Every structure is written in structure tokens, then in C-alpha cells.
C-alpha positions as CSV (number, residue, x, y, z in Angstrom):
1,M,-20.9,-16.2,-47.6
2,K,-18.6,-16.6,-50.7
3,I,-15.1,-15.0,-50.8
4,E,-12.1,-15.2,-53.2
5,L,-8.8,-16.6,-51.9
6,L,-5.4,-15.7,-53.4
7,F,-2.2,-17.5,-52.6
8,F,1.1,-15.9,-53.2
9,A,4.9,-17.0,-53.5
10,S,5.8,-20.1,-51.9
11,L,2.0,-20.7,-50.6
12,R,1.0,-20.9,-54.2
13,E,3.7,-23.6,-55.0
14,R,3.0,-25.6,-51.9
15,L,-0.8,-25.6,-52.2
16,G,-0.7,-25.9,-56.0
17,T,-3.1,-23.2,-56.8
18,A,-3.0,-19.4,-56.9
19,R,-6.6,-18.8,-56.4
20,E,-9.9,-20.3,-55.2
21,S,-13.6,-19.3,-54.8
22,L,-15.0,-20.5,-51.5
23,V,-18.4,-20.6,-49.9
24,L,-17.8,-20.4,-46.1
25,P,-19.6,-22.6,-43.8
26,A,-21.6,-21.2,-40.8
27,G,-19.3,-19.8,-38.2
28,V,-16.4,-18.8,-40.3
29,G,-16.4,-15.0,-39.9
30,T,-12.8,-14.0,-39.3
31,V,-9.4,-14.6,-40.7
32,A,-8.6,-17.0,-37.7
33,D,-11.8,-18.9,-38.5
34,L,-10.8,-19.1,-42.2
35,R,-7.4,-20.4,-41.4
36,A,-8.8,-23.1,-39.1
37,H,-11.1,-24.1,-41.7
38,L,-8.6,-24.3,-44.4
39,A,-6.2,-26.2,-42.0
40,S,-9.1,-28.7,-41.4
41,R,-8.6,-29.9,-45.1
42,G,-5.5,-31.7,-43.8
43,G,-2.1,-32.6,-45.5
44,V,-0.3,-29.5,-46.9
45,W,-3.3,-27.2,-46.0
46,A,-2.8,-28.0,-42.4
47,E,1.0,-27.5,-42.6
48,V,0.4,-24.1,-44.3
49,F,-2.6,-22.7,-42.1
50,T,-2.0,-24.2,-38.6
51,P,-0.2,-21.7,-36.5
52,P,3.2,-22.9,-35.2
53,A,3.5,-24.0,-31.6
54,T,6.3,-21.5,-31.2
55,G,3.8,-18.8,-31.4
56,R,5.9,-17.0,-34.2
57,D,3.5,-17.0,-37.1
58,T,5.0,-17.0,-40.6
59,L,1.8,-16.4,-42.6
60,R,0.4,-13.0,-43.5
61,A,-3.1,-12.2,-44.6
62,A,-4.8,-9.2,-46.4
63,V,-8.5,-8.6,-46.7
64,A,-9.5,-6.2,-49.6
65,Q,-5.8,-5.4,-50.0
66,D,-5.4,-4.2,-46.5
67,L,-3.1,-6.2,-44.0
68,A,-5.3,-8.2,-41.7
69,T,-5.0,-9.6,-38.2
70,L,-6.5,-12.8,-37.0
71,D,-9.7,-11.0,-35.8
72,T,-10.3,-9.2,-39.0
73,P,-13.9,-9.9,-40.0
74,L,-14.9,-11.4,-43.4
75,A,-17.7,-10.0,-45.6
76,E,-19.6,-11.5,-48.7
77,G,-17.4,-11.1,-51.8
78,A,-14.0,-10.4,-49.8
79,E,-10.8,-11.0,-51.5
80,V,-8.6,-12.7,-48.9
81,A,-4.8,-13.1,-49.7
82,F,-2.3,-15.1,-48.0
83,F,1.4,-14.9,-48.3
84,P,4.7,-15.5,-46.4
85,P,6.2,-12.5,-44.6
86,V,8.7,-11.6,-47.3
87,T,7.9,-12.0,-50.9
88,G,10.3,-11.3,-53.8
89,G,9.6,-9.3,-57.0
């Protein structure tokens, strides 16, 4: 399954990219799976996409421009955006 990733605000700066096309490996079917997959890249990707031990997540996601939860399913061609909880204009 191929999806489009968008990164906004400070995430874009930390990751060094605003967008990416990605073919997902088998078994990646939800936002939680996607986050784990991206974190497995290591380095700054792990820093950004690994949920904090405190349980207070500071990363938000949207799928097809609708706010998403960790269990939101992904579909072929989905646009998945990640952003911090507060973004400026």
C-alpha cells in the first residue's frame, strides 16, 4: 500500500522534509503501526515518532484531513499528516 506523508511545523524542520511518498510494508495498517515503522528508522525519526514514556503524546495525526487516533486505519493512497499539537500561522 502506498501513502503520502506530510510533516508540519517543527516536525518538518526536525525531519528535514515536508513530505514523502511511502510504500508500507505488510502489517502496517493503522496510524500506530505507521508511527512504529517510522520510529524504526532510528535517530531523529525515533525521537519524533516514539511515544513518550510519560504517556502524554505530543504528536498529532490526520488521515485524509480528519484528525486521527492511533487505531485509525490506513488505506491505499491515504494522505497522512503529522503535526505538533499547536501549530502557528
